[in-house]
C-alpha positions as CSV (number, residue, x, y, z in Angstrom):
1,M,-1.1,8.1,3.2
2,S,1.6,10.7,2.9
3,E,2.4,12.8,0.0
4,I,5.2,11.5,-2.4
5,P,7.6,14.2,-3.2
6,I,8.1,15.2,-6.7
7,P,11.5,14.9,-7.9
8,A,13.7,17.7,-9.1
9,N,15.7,16.0,-11.4
10,M,16.3,12.3,-12.7
11,D,19.1,11.5,-10.4
12,Q,16.2,12.0,-7.7
13,V,14.3,9.3,-9.2
14,T,15.9,6.7,-7.3
15,P,14.6,2.8,-6.4
16,E,13.5,4.2,-2.9
17,W,11.3,6.9,-4.6
18,L,10.2,4.5,-7.3
19,T,9.0,2.1,-4.5
20,Q,6.9,4.9,-2.9
21,V,5.2,5.3,-6.0
22,M,4.3,1.9,-7.1
23,A,3.5,0.9,-3.5
24,S,0.6,3.6,-3.8
25,R,-1.0,1.8,-6.5
26,P,-3.8,-0.9,-5.9
27,G,-2.7,-4.5,-6.1
28,S,1.0,-3.4,-5.2
29,D,1.0,-5.8,-2.2
30,G,4.1,-4.2,-0.8
31,C,6.3,-4.2,-3.7
32,R,10.0,-3.1,-3.4
33,V,11.9,-1.8,-6.5
34,I,15.7,-2.8,-5.9
35,D,17.2,-1.2,-9.1
36,R,16.3,0.8,-12.2
37,H,17.9,1.5,-15.6
38,I,17.4,5.0,-17.1
39,E,17.2,5.4,-20.8
40,Y,16.9,8.8,-22.5
41,P,15.6,8.4,-25.9
42,N,16.0,10.8,-28.7
43,V,18.6,12.7,-26.6
44,E,19.2,15.2,-29.5
45,G,15.6,15.6,-30.6
46,G,14.8,19.1,-29.5
47,F,12.9,18.5,-26.4
48,I,12.2,21.3,-23.9
49,S,11.8,18.9,-21.2
50,Q,13.7,15.8,-20.0
51,L,12.3,12.5,-20.9
52,A,13.5,9.3,-19.8
53,R,12.6,5.4,-19.9
54,I,12.9,4.0,-16.6
55,T,13.0,0.0,-16.6
56,L,12.5,-1.4,-13.0
57,E,13.8,-4.2,-11.4
58,Y,11.5,-5.5,-8.4
59,E,12.4,-7.6,-5.4
60,A,9.1,-9.5,-6.4
61,R,7.2,-8.0,-9.0
62,P,3.2,-7.8,-8.4
63,S,1.6,-8.7,-11.7
64,K,-0.5,-5.6,-11.8
65,L,2.7,-3.2,-12.0
66,P,4.7,-1.9,-15.3
67,D,8.1,-3.3,-16.1
68,S,9.0,0.4,-17.1
69,V,7.6,3.8,-16.8
70,I,7.9,7.1,-18.9
71,V,9.1,10.1,-16.6
72,K,9.0,13.7,-18.1
73,M,10.4,16.5,-16.3
């Protein structure tokens, strides 16, 4: 298995990158993320890091994979 690069910013959290991450999990069954929607909760909340909730759209979602994930940078 190859190493998955760590994105430097949210723009690099692409469907392709998310596919690599999700496909590395047990039970992924060759999943493919075809789109994602990024939400920035509490934008003015004083966070030092960048926090986002990313809703995933799969080509065909395996039941063991999440509908959304939290990414913190």
